[in-house]
C-alpha positions as CSV (number, residue, x, y, z in Angstrom):
1,X,-8.5,-2.7,0.2
2,X,-9.5,-4.4,-3.0
3,X,-7.7,-3.6,-6.2
4,X,-10.8,-2.1,-7.7
5,X,-10.8,0.5,-4.9
6,X,-7.3,1.5,-5.9
7,X,-8.4,1.8,-9.6
8,X,-11.2,4.2,-8.6
9,X,-8.7,6.7,-7.1
10,X,-7.3,9.5,-9.1
11,X,-3.5,9.6,-9.7
12,X,-3.0,12.2,-7.0
13,X,-5.0,10.2,-4.5
14,X,-3.2,7.0,-5.4
15,X,0.2,8.6,-4.8
16,X,-1.0,9.9,-1.4
17,X,-2.3,6.4,-0.6
18,X,1.1,4.9,-1.5
19,X,2.9,7.4,0.6
20,X,0.6,6.7,3.6
21,X,1.1,2.9,3.2
22,X,4.9,3.3,3.1
23,X,4.8,5.3,6.3
24,X,2.5,2.8,8.0
25,X,4.8,-0.1,6.9
26,X,7.8,1.8,8.3
27,X,6.0,2.2,11.7
28,X,5.0,-1.4,11.8
29,X,8.5,-2.6,11.1
30,X,9.9,-0.2,13.7
31,X,7.4,-1.6,16.3
32,X,8.3,-5.1,15.3
33,X,12.0,-4.5,15.8
34,X,11.5,-3.2,19.4
35,X,8.9,-5.9,20.2
36,X,5.8,-3.6,20.5
37,X,3.9,-5.1,17.6
38,X,1.0,-7.3,18.8
39,X,-0.4,-8.4,15.4
40,X,2.4,-9.4,13.1
41,X,0.0,-10.1,10.2
42,X,-0.6,-6.4,9.8
43,X,2.8,-6.1,8.1
44,X,1.8,-8.6,5.5
45,X,-1.5,-6.9,4.9
46,X,0.1,-3.5,4.4
47,X,2.7,-4.9,2.1
48,X,-0.1,-6.5,0.0
49,X,-2.0,-3.2,-0.2
50,X,1.2,-1.4,-1.2
51,X,1.8,-3.9,-4.0
52,X,-1.8,-3.5,-5.3
53,X,-1.4,0.3,-5.3
54,X,2.0,0.1,-7.1
55,X,0.5,-2.3,-9.6
56,X,-2.3,0.1,-10.5
57,X,0.2,3.0,-10.7
58,X,2.4,1.0,-13.1
59,X,-0.6,-0.1,-15.2
60,X,-1.6,3.6,-15.6
61,X,2.0,4.5,-16.6
62,X,1.9,1.8,-19.3
63,X,-1.5,2.7,-20.5
64,X,-3.1,-0.6,-19.4
65,X,-6.7,-0.2,-18.3
66,X,-8.8,-2.9,-16.8
């Protein structure tokens, strides 16, 4: 997702998206540990999306709007 897509979400939707991304990251790491993960770059992409979502959440908490 692009960061502008995260900015369009409401705070509740953003929190739900962060929770879903954390669950997905957990599952990808579990699969990687047991050798079932086929595409290792998915872990990197999910981490980047999680960072974007957390950034938007923090900007809202500080009152920074872009």
